[in-house]
mmCIF file of the N, C-alpha and C atoms, coordinates in Angstrom:
data_MODEL
# 
_entry.id   MODEL 
# 
loop_
_atom_site.group_PDB 
_atom_site.id 
_atom_site.type_symbol 
_atom_site.label_atom_id 
_atom_site.label_alt_id 
_atom_site.label_comp_id 
_atom_site.label_asym_id 
_atom_site.label_entity_id 
_atom_site.label_seq_id 
_atom_site.pdbx_PDB_ins_code 
_atom_site.Cartn_x 
_atom_site.Cartn_y 
_atom_site.Cartn_z 
_atom_site.occupancy 
_atom_site.B_iso_or_equiv 
_atom_site.pdbx_formal_charge 
_atom_site.auth_seq_id 
_atom_site.auth_comp_id 
_atom_site.auth_asym_id 
_atom_site.auth_atom_id 
_atom_site.pdbx_PDB_model_num 
ATOM 1   N N  . MET A 1 1  ? -4.385  155.396 57.759 1.00 0.00 ? 1  MET A N  1 
ATOM 2   C CA . MET A 1 1  ? -5.173  154.426 56.867 1.00 0.00 ? 1  MET A CA 1 
ATOM 3   C C  . MET A 1 1  ? -5.213  153.131 57.906 1.00 0.00 ? 1  MET A C  1 
ATOM 4   N N  . ALA A 1 2  ? -6.246  152.622 58.104 1.00 0.00 ? 2  ALA A N  1 
ATOM 5   C CA . ALA A 1 2  ? -6.412  151.314 58.647 1.00 0.00 ? 2  ALA A CA 1 
ATOM 6   C C  . ALA A 1 2  ? -5.846  150.027 58.010 1.00 0.00 ? 2  ALA A C  1 
ATOM 7   N N  . LYS A 1 3  ? -5.464  149.141 58.889 1.00 0.00 ? 3  LYS A N  1 
ATOM 8   C CA . LYS A 1 3  ? -5.009  147.895 58.471 1.00 0.00 ? 3  LYS A CA 1 
ATOM 9   C C  . LYS A 1 3  ? -6.067  147.005 57.923 1.00 0.00 ? 3  LYS A C  1 
ATOM 10  N N  . LYS A 1 4  ? -5.960  146.196 56.826 1.00 0.00 ? 4  LYS A N  1 
ATOM 11  C CA . LYS A 1 4  ? -7.098  145.390 56.425 1.00 0.00 ? 4  LYS A CA 1 
ATOM 12  C C  . LYS A 1 4  ? -7.182  144.299 57.371 1.00 0.00 ? 4  LYS A C  1 
ATOM 13  N N  . SER A 1 5  ? -8.615  143.965 57.511 1.00 0.00 ? 5  SER A N  1 
ATOM 14  C CA . SER A 1 5  ? -8.924  143.051 58.444 1.00 0.00 ? 5  SER A CA 1 
ATOM 15  C C  . SER A 1 5  ? -9.140  141.601 57.842 1.00 0.00 ? 5  SER A C  1 
ATOM 16  N N  . PHE A 1 6  ? -9.188  141.593 56.394 1.00 0.00 ? 6  PHE A N  1 
ATOM 17  C CA . PHE A 1 6  ? -9.166  140.270 55.766 1.00 0.00 ? 6  PHE A CA 1 
ATOM 18  C C  . PHE A 1 6  ? -8.096  140.356 54.717 1.00 0.00 ? 6  PHE A C  1 
ATOM 19  N N  . ILE A 1 7  ? -7.656  139.061 54.360 1.00 0.00 ? 7  ILE A N  1 
ATOM 20  C CA . ILE A 1 7  ? -6.758  138.913 53.286 1.00 0.00 ? 7  ILE A CA 1 
ATOM 21  C C  . ILE A 1 7  ? -7.455  137.903 52.099 1.00 0.00 ? 7  ILE A C  1 
ATOM 22  N N  . LYS A 1 8  ? -6.924  138.143 50.958 1.00 0.00 ? 8  LYS A N  1 
ATOM 23  C CA . LYS A 1 8  ? -7.707  137.228 49.777 1.00 0.00 ? 8  LYS A CA 1 
ATOM 24  C C  . LYS A 1 8  ? -6.716  135.875 49.752 1.00 0.00 ? 8  LYS A C  1 
ATOM 25  N N  . ILE A 1 9  ? -7.251  134.612 49.727 1.00 0.00 ? 9  ILE A N  1 
ATOM 26  C CA . ILE A 1 9  ? -6.673  133.487 49.505 1.00 0.00 ? 9  ILE A CA 1 
ATOM 27  C C  . ILE A 1 9  ? -7.123  132.684 48.432 1.00 0.00 ? 9  ILE A C  1 
ATOM 28  N N  . ARG A 1 10 ? -6.378  131.937 47.785 1.00 0.00 ? 10 ARG A N  1 
ATOM 29  C CA . ARG A 1 10 ? -6.804  130.906 46.726 1.00 0.00 ? 10 ARG A CA 1 
ATOM 30  C C  . ARG A 1 10 ? -6.960  129.460 47.092 1.00 0.00 ? 10 ARG A C  1 
ATOM 31  N N  . MET A 1 11 ? -8.124  128.888 46.893 1.00 0.00 ? 11 MET A N  1 
ATOM 32  C CA . MET A 1 11 ? -8.386  127.521 47.101 1.00 0.00 ? 11 MET A CA 1 
ATOM 33  C C  . MET A 1 11 ? -8.251  126.563 46.094 1.00 0.00 ? 11 MET A C  1 
ATOM 34  N N  . VAL A 1 12 ? -7.506  125.687 45.979 1.00 0.00 ? 12 VAL A N  1 
ATOM 35  C CA . VAL A 1 12 ? -7.081  124.614 44.842 1.00 0.00 ? 12 VAL A CA 1 
ATOM 36  C C  . VAL A 1 12 ? -7.476  123.344 45.281 1.00 0.00 ? 12 VAL A C  1 
ATOM 37  N N  . PRO A 1 13 ? -7.775  122.561 44.374 1.00 0.00 ? 13 PRO A N  1 
ATOM 38  C CA . PRO A 1 13 ? -8.157  121.133 44.827 1.00 0.00 ? 13 PRO A CA 1 
ATOM 39  C C  . PRO A 1 13 ? -6.965  120.493 45.342 1.00 0.00 ? 13 PRO A C  1 
ATOM 40  N N  . GLU A 1 14 ? -6.990  119.633 46.352 1.00 0.00 ? 14 GLU A N  1 
ATOM 41  C CA . GLU A 1 14 ? -5.965  118.851 46.915 1.00 0.00 ? 14 GLU A CA 1 
ATOM 42  C C  . GLU A 1 14 ? -5.227  117.929 46.058 1.00 0.00 ? 14 GLU A C  1 
ATOM 43  N N  . LYS A 1 15 ? -6.076  117.334 45.301 1.00 0.00 ? 15 LYS A N  1 
ATOM 44  C CA . LYS A 1 15 ? -5.409  116.125 44.536 1.00 0.00 ? 15 LYS A CA 1 
ATOM 45  C C  . LYS A 1 15 ? -4.804  116.672 43.208 1.00 0.00 ? 15 LYS A C  1 
ATOM 46  N N  . LYS A 1 16 ? -5.502  117.884 42.647 1.00 0.00 ? 16 LYS A N  1 
ATOM 47  C CA . LYS A 1 16 ? -4.930  118.476 41.510 1.00 0.00 ? 16 LYS A CA 1 
ATOM 48  C C  . LYS A 1 16 ? -4.745  119.815 41.597 1.00 0.00 ? 16 LYS A C  1 
ATOM 49  N N  . PRO A 1 17 ? -3.630  120.364 42.317 1.00 0.00 ? 17 PRO A N  1 
ATOM 50  C CA . PRO A 1 17 ? -3.474  121.731 42.290 1.00 0.00 ? 17 PRO A CA 1 
ATOM 51  C C  . PRO A 1 17 ? -3.239  122.652 41.081 1.00 0.00 ? 17 PRO A C  1 
ATOM 52  N N  . ASP A 1 18 ? -3.052  121.928 40.067 1.00 0.00 ? 18 ASP A N  1 
ATOM 53  C CA . ASP A 1 18 ? -2.773  122.490 38.715 1.00 0.00 ? 18 ASP A CA 1 
ATOM 54  C C  . ASP A 1 18 ? -4.149  122.690 38.050 1.00 0.00 ? 18 ASP A C  1 
ATOM 55  N N  . SER A 1 19 ? -5.219  122.207 38.567 1.00 0.00 ? 19 SER A N  1 
ATOM 56  C CA . SER A 1 19 ? -6.539  122.095 38.013 1.00 0.00 ? 19 SER A CA 1 
ATOM 57  C C  . SER A 1 19 ? -6.796  123.634 37.587 1.00 0.00 ? 19 SER A C  1 
ATOM 58  N N  . PRO A 1 20 ? -7.596  123.736 36.507 1.00 0.00 ? 20 PRO A N  1 
ATOM 59  C CA . PRO A 1 20 ? -8.079  125.205 35.911 1.00 0.00 ? 20 PRO A CA 1 
ATOM 60  C C  . PRO A 1 20 ? -9.017  125.728 36.957 1.00 0.00 ? 20 PRO A C  1 
ATOM 61  N N  . TYR A 1 21 ? -9.684  125.017 37.943 1.00 0.00 ? 21 TYR A N  1 
ATOM 62  C CA . TYR A 1 21 ? -10.748 125.476 38.583 1.00 0.00 ? 21 TYR A CA 1 
ATOM 63  C C  . TYR A 1 21 ? -10.307 125.747 40.111 1.00 0.00 ? 21 TYR A C  1 
ATOM 64  N N  . PHE A 1 22 ? -10.489 126.962 40.493 1.00 0.00 ? 22 PHE A N  1 
ATOM 65  C CA . PHE A 1 22 ? -10.215 127.443 42.048 1.00 0.00 ? 22 PHE A CA 1 
ATOM 66  C C  . PHE A 1 22 ? -11.272 128.445 42.520 1.00 0.00 ? 22 PHE A C  1 
ATOM 67  N N  . TYR A 1 23 ? -11.104 128.556 43.865 1.00 0.00 ? 23 TYR A N  1 
ATOM 68  C CA . TYR A 1 23 ? -12.098 129.324 44.531 1.00 0.00 ? 23 TYR A CA 1 
ATOM 69  C C  . TYR A 1 23 ? -11.162 130.520 45.175 1.00 0.00 ? 23 TYR A C  1 
ATOM 70  N N  . TYR A 1 24 ? -11.668 131.821 45.420 1.00 0.00 ? 24 TYR A N  1 
ATOM 71  C CA . TYR A 1 24 ? -10.960 132.722 46.027 1.00 0.00 ? 24 TYR A CA 1 
ATOM 72  C C  . TYR A 1 24 ? -11.969 132.926 47.325 1.00 0.00 ? 24 TYR A C  1 
ATOM 73  N N  . LEU A 1 25 ? -11.301 133.021 48.582 1.00 0.00 ? 25 LEU A N  1 
ATOM 74  C CA . LEU A 1 25 ? -12.042 133.501 49.849 1.00 0.00 ? 25 LEU A CA 1 
ATOM 75  C C  . LEU A 1 25 ? -11.409 134.482 50.560 1.00 0.00 ? 25 LEU A C  1 
ATOM 76  N N  . LYS A 1 26 ? -11.894 134.868 51.586 1.00 0.00 ? 26 LYS A N  1 
ATOM 77  C CA . LYS A 1 26 ? -11.434 135.944 52.429 1.00 0.00 ? 26 LYS A CA 1 
ATOM 78  C C  . LYS A 1 26 ? -11.223 135.249 53.746 1.00 0.00 ? 26 LYS A C  1 
ATOM 79  N N  . LYS A 1 27 ? -9.913  135.729 54.418 1.00 0.00 ? 27 LYS A N  1 
ATOM 80  C CA . LYS A 1 27 ? -9.522  134.923 55.586 1.00 0.00 ? 27 LYS A CA 1 
ATOM 81  C C  . LYS A 1 27 ? -9.051  136.013 56.521 1.00 0.00 ? 27 LYS A C  1 
ATOM 82  N N  . PRO A 1 28 ? -9.195  135.964 57.783 1.00 0.00 ? 28 PRO A N  1 
ATOM 83  C CA . PRO A 1 28 ? -8.751  137.041 58.746 1.00 0.00 ? 28 PRO A CA 1 
ATOM 84  C C  . PRO A 1 28 ? -7.306  137.376 58.620 1.00 0.00 ? 28 PRO A C  1 
ATOM 85  N N  . ALA A 1 29 ? -7.059  138.653 58.741 1.00 0.00 ? 29 ALA A N  1 
ATOM 86  C CA . ALA A 1 29 ? -5.733  138.820 58.684 1.00 0.00 ? 29 ALA A CA 1 
ATOM 87  C C  . ALA A 1 29 ? -4.871  138.777 59.869 1.00 0.00 ? 29 ALA A C  1 
ATOM 88  N N  . GLY A 1 30 ? -5.488  138.764 61.047 1.00 0.00 ? 30 GLY A N  1 
ATOM 89  C CA . GLY A 1 30 ? -4.849  138.538 62.182 1.00 0.00 ? 30 GLY A CA 1 
ATOM 90  C C  . GLY A 1 30 ? -5.394  137.719 63.273 1.00 0.00 ? 30 GLY A C  1 
ATOM 91  N N  . GLY A 1 31 ? -4.758  137.415 64.405 1.00 0.00 ? 31 GLY A N  1 
ATOM 92  C CA . GLY A 1 31 ? -5.391  136.593 65.329 1.00 0.00 ? 31 GLY A CA 1 
ATOM 93  C C  . GLY A 1 31 ? -5.134  135.138 65.100 1.00 0.00 ? 31 GLY A C  1 
ATOM 94  N N  . GLU A 1 32 ? -5.809  134.139 65.885 1.00 0.00 ? 32 GLU A N  1 
ATOM 95  C CA . GLU A 1 32 ? -5.592  132.785 65.864 1.00 0.00 ? 32 GLU A CA 1 
ATOM 96  C C  . GLU A 1 32 ? -5.993  132.216 64.419 1.00 0.00 ? 32 GLU A C  1 
ATOM 97  N N  . LYS A 1 33 ? -7.177  132.516 64.049 1.00 0.00 ? 33 LYS A N  1 
ATOM 98  C CA . LYS A 1 33 ? -7.619  131.984 62.610 1.00 0.00 ? 33 LYS A CA 1 
ATOM 99  C C  . LYS A 1 33 ? -6.741  132.213 61.605 1.00 0.00 ? 33 LYS A C  1 
ATOM 100 N N  . ALA A 1 34 ? -6.034  133.329 61.670 1.00 0.00 ? 34 ALA A N  1 
ATOM 101 C CA . ALA A 1 34 ? -5.076  133.560 60.456 1.00 0.00 ? 34 ALA A CA 1 
ATOM 102 C C  . ALA A 1 34 ? -3.887  132.710 60.452 1.00 0.00 ? 34 ALA A C  1 
ATOM 103 N N  . LYS A 1 35 ? -3.366  132.006 61.342 1.00 0.00 ? 35 LYS A N  1 
ATOM 104 C CA . LYS A 1 35 ? -2.453  131.059 61.366 1.00 0.00 ? 35 LYS A CA 1 
ATOM 105 C C  . LYS A 1 35 ? -2.812  129.726 60.859 1.00 0.00 ? 35 LYS A C  1 
ATOM 106 N N  . VAL A 1 36 ? -4.235  129.285 60.775 1.00 0.00 ? 36 VAL A N  1 
ATOM 107 C CA . VAL A 1 36 ? -4.726  127.960 60.397 1.00 0.00 ? 36 VAL A CA 1 
ATOM 108 C C  . VAL A 1 36 ? -4.849  128.016 58.932 1.00 0.00 ? 36 VAL A C  1 
ATOM 109 N N  . LYS A 1 37 ? -4.314  126.975 58.375 1.00 0.00 ? 37 LYS A N  1 
ATOM 110 C CA . LYS A 1 37 ? -4.564  126.844 56.828 1.00 0.00 ? 37 LYS A CA 1 
ATOM 111 C C  . LYS A 1 37 ? -6.053  126.274 56.679 1.00 0.00 ? 37 LYS A C  1 
ATOM 112 N N  . LEU A 1 38 ? -6.636  126.879 55.794 1.00 0.00 ? 38 LEU A N  1 
ATOM 113 C CA . LEU A 1 38 ? -7.996  126.499 55.390 1.00 0.00 ? 38 LEU A CA 1 
ATOM 114 C C  . LEU A 1 38 ? -8.240  125.371 54.432 1.00 0.00 ? 38 LEU A C  1 
ATOM 115 N N  . SER A 1 39 ? -9.266  124.642 54.860 1.00 0.00 ? 39 SER A N  1 
ATOM 116 C CA . SER A 1 39 ? -9.495  123.628 53.684 1.00 0.00 ? 39 SER A CA 1 
ATOM 117 C C  . SER A 1 39 ? -11.111 123.383 53.735 1.00 0.00 ? 39 SER A C  1 
ATOM 118 N N  . ALA A 1 40 ? -11.601 123.216 52.707 1.00 0.00 ? 40 ALA A N  1 
ATOM 119 C CA . ALA A 1 40 ? -13.160 123.115 52.734 1.00 0.00 ? 40 ALA A CA 1 
ATOM 120 C C  . ALA A 1 40 ? -13.429 122.083 51.511 1.00 0.00 ? 40 ALA A C  1 
ATOM 121 N N  . ARG A 1 41 ? -14.629 121.478 51.840 1.00 0.00 ? 41 ARG A N  1 
ATOM 122 C CA . ARG A 1 41 ? -15.219 120.461 50.605 1.00 0.00 ? 41 ARG A CA 1 
ATOM 123 C C  . ARG A 1 41 ? -15.904 121.502 49.722 1.00 0.00 ? 41 ARG A C  1 
ATOM 124 N N  . LYS A 1 42 ? -15.651 121.531 48.608 1.00 0.00 ? 42 LYS A N  1 
ATOM 125 C CA . LYS A 1 42 ? -16.298 122.440 47.500 1.00 0.00 ? 42 LYS A CA 1 
ATOM 126 C C  . LYS A 1 42 ? -16.483 121.568 46.131 1.00 0.00 ? 42 LYS A C  1 
ATOM 127 N N  . TYR A 1 43 ? -17.586 122.032 45.297 1.00 0.00 ? 43 TYR A N  1 
ATOM 128 C CA . TYR A 1 43 ? -17.741 121.408 44.074 1.00 0.00 ? 43 TYR A CA 1 
ATOM 129 C C  . TYR A 1 43 ? -16.665 121.658 43.069 1.00 0.00 ? 43 TYR A C  1 
ATOM 130 N N  . ASN A 1 44 ? -16.212 120.834 42.326 1.00 0.00 ? 44 ASN A N  1 
ATOM 131 C CA . ASN A 1 44 ? -15.165 120.834 41.274 1.00 0.00 ? 44 ASN A CA 1 
ATOM 132 C C  . ASN A 1 44 ? -15.868 120.546 39.968 1.00 0.00 ? 44 ASN A C  1 
ATOM 133 N N  . PRO A 1 45 ? -16.210 121.536 39.065 1.00 0.00 ? 45 PRO A N  1 
ATOM 134 C CA . PRO A 1 45 ? -16.946 121.375 37.870 1.00 0.00 ? 45 PRO A CA 1 
ATOM 135 C C  . PRO A 1 45 ? -16.095 120.425 36.953 1.00 0.00 ? 45 PRO A C  1 
ATOM 136 N N  . SER A 1 46 ? -14.874 120.481 36.921 1.00 0.00 ? 46 SER A N  1 
ATOM 137 C CA . SER A 1 46 ? -14.001 119.844 35.835 1.00 0.00 ? 46 SER A CA 1 
ATOM 138 C C  . SER A 1 46 ? -14.185 118.231 36.261 1.00 0.00 ? 46 SER A C  1 
ATOM 139 N N  . THR A 1 47 ? -14.361 117.887 37.321 1.00 0.00 ? 47 THR A N  1 
ATOM 140 C CA . THR A 1 47 ? -14.464 116.318 37.737 1.00 0.00 ? 47 THR A CA 1 
ATOM 141 C C  . THR A 1 47 ? -15.930 116.049 38.129 1.00 0.00 ? 47 THR A C  1 
ATOM 142 N N  . ARG A 1 48 ? -16.704 117.038 38.306 1.00 0.00 ? 48 ARG A N  1 
ATOM 143 C CA . ARG A 1 48 ? -18.123 116.873 38.488 1.00 0.00 ? 48 ARG A CA 1 
ATOM 144 C C  . ARG A 1 48 ? -18.347 116.184 40.004 1.00 0.00 ? 48 ARG A C  1 
ATOM 145 N N  . LYS A 1 49 ? -17.506 116.573 40.971 1.00 0.00 ? 49 LYS A N  1 
ATOM 146 C CA . LYS A 1 49 ? -17.713 115.932 42.183 1.00 0.00 ? 49 LYS A CA 1 
ATOM 147 C C  . LYS A 1 49 ? -17.318 117.043 43.289 1.00 0.00 ? 49 LYS A C  1 
ATOM 148 N N  . HIS A 1 50 ? -17.707 116.684 44.518 1.00 0.00 ? 50 HIS A N  1 
ATOM 149 C CA . HIS A 1 50 ? -17.147 117.472 45.725 1.00 0.00 ? 50 HIS A CA 1 
ATOM 150 C C  . HIS A 1 50 ? -15.800 116.941 45.989 1.00 0.00 ? 50 HIS A C  1 
ATOM 151 N N  . GLU A 1 51 ? -14.846 117.898 46.348 1.00 0.00 ? 51 GLU A N  1 
ATOM 152 C CA . GLU A 1 51 ? -13.551 117.621 46.695 1.00 0.00 ? 51 GLU A CA 1 
ATOM 153 C C  . GLU A 1 51 ? -12.989 118.455 47.737 1.00 0.00 ? 51 GLU A C  1 
ATOM 154 N N  . LEU A 1 52 ? -11.910 118.100 48.222 1.00 0.00 ? 52 LEU A N  1 
ATOM 155 C CA . LEU A 1 52 ? -11.393 118.904 49.327 1.00 0.00 ? 52 LEU A CA 1 
ATOM 156 C C  . LEU A 1 52 ? -10.359 119.828 48.745 1.00 0.00 ? 52 LEU A C  1 
ATOM 157 N N  . PHE A 1 53 ? -10.768 121.171 49.081 1.00 0.00 ? 53 PHE A N  1 
ATOM 158 C CA . PHE A 1 53 ? -9.936  122.513 48.566 1.00 0.00 ? 53 PHE A CA 1 
ATOM 159 C C  . PHE A 1 53 ? -9.117  122.736 49.644 1.00 0.00 ? 53 PHE A C  1 
ATOM 160 N N  . ILE A 1 54 ? -7.737  123.072 49.256 1.00 0.00 ? 54 ILE A N  1 
ATOM 161 C CA . ILE A 1 54 ? -6.803  123.692 50.403 1.00 0.00 ? 54 ILE A CA 1 
ATOM 162 C C  . ILE A 1 54 ? -6.325  125.062 50.080 1.00 0.00 ? 54 ILE A C  1 
ATOM 163 N N  . GLU A 1 55 ? -5.744  125.634 50.956 1.00 0.00 ? 55 GLU A N  1 
ATOM 164 C CA . GLU A 1 55 ? -5.251  126.982 50.732 1.00 0.00 ? 55 GLU A CA 1 
ATOM 165 C C  . GLU A 1 55 ? -3.894  127.121 50.196 1.00 0.00 ? 55 GLU A C  1 
ATOM 166 N N  . LYS A 1 56 ? -3.831  127.851 49.127 1.00 0.00 ? 56 LYS A N  1 
ATOM 167 C CA . LYS A 1 56 ? -2.492  127.965 48.381 1.00 0.00 ? 56 LYS A CA 1 
ATOM 168 C C  . LYS A 1 56 ? -2.157  129.428 48.374 1.00 0.00 ? 56 LYS A C  1 
ATOM 169 N N  . LYS A 1 57 ? -0.931  129.845 48.277 1.00 0.00 ? 57 LYS A N  1 
ATOM 170 C CA . LYS A 1 57 ? -0.552  131.397 47.905 1.00 0.00 ? 57 LYS A CA 1 
ATOM 171 C C  . LYS A 1 57 ? -1.189  131.859 46.446 1.00 0.00 ? 57 LYS A C  1 
ATOM 172 N N  . LEU A 1 58 ? -1.535  133.119 46.548 1.00 0.00 ? 58 LEU A N  1 
ATOM 173 C CA . LEU A 1 58 ? -1.832  133.690 45.456 1.00 0.00 ? 58 LEU A CA 1 
ATOM 174 C C  . LEU A 1 58 ? -0.789  133.658 44.144 1.00 0.00 ? 58 LEU A C  1 
ATOM 175 N N  . PRO A 1 59 ? -1.041  133.483 43.117 1.00 0.00 ? 59 PRO A N  1 
ATOM 176 C CA . PRO A 1 59 ? -0.075  133.503 42.086 1.00 0.00 ? 59 PRO A CA 1 
ATOM 177 C C  . PRO A 1 59 ? 0.611   134.901 41.773 1.00 0.00 ? 59 PRO A C  1 
ATOM 178 N N  . PRO A 1 60 ? 1.885   135.212 41.545 1.00 0.00 ? 60 PRO A N  1 
ATOM 179 C CA . PRO A 1 60 ? 2.409   136.351 41.266 1.00 0.00 ? 60 PRO A CA 1 
ATOM 180 C C  . PRO A 1 60 ? 1.793   137.105 40.121 1.00 0.00 ? 60 PRO A C  1 
ATOM 181 N N  . HIS A 1 61 ? 1.672   138.409 40.068 1.00 0.00 ? 61 HIS A N  1 
ATOM 182 C CA . HIS A 1 61 ? 1.103   139.224 38.802 1.00 0.00 ? 61 HIS A CA 1 
ATOM 183 C C  . HIS A 1 61 ? 2.026   140.151 38.567 1.00 0.00 ? 61 HIS A C  1 
ATOM 184 N N  . SER A 1 62 ? 1.835   140.579 37.259 1.00 0.00 ? 62 SER A N  1 
ATOM 185 C CA . SER A 1 62 ? 2.795   141.498 36.750 1.00 0.00 ? 62 SER A CA 1 
ATOM 186 C C  . SER A 1 62 ? 2.151   142.717 36.583 1.00 0.00 ? 62 SER A C  1 
ATOM 187 N N  . LYS A 1 63 ? 2.591   143.919 36.655 1.00 0.00 ? 63 LYS A N  1 
ATOM 188 C CA . LYS A 1 63 ? 1.955   145.351 36.501 1.00 0.00 ? 63 LYS A CA 1 
ATOM 189 C C  . LYS A 1 63 ? 2.448   146.031 35.395 1.00 0.00 ? 63 LYS A C  1 
# 
């Protein structure tokens, strides 16, 4: 079985990481870009403004 070429990350607002709104994005699993933390300007509907979203770990889940 081949290795995954992308991993799933969660983007949360920088000013309010506990905000109810967040984005999921794909990020390369290996190489130089995998080591860099992502940040992007995205729309936050709860504040109705464009804000800086930063990369955070995915929350733990239970099976």
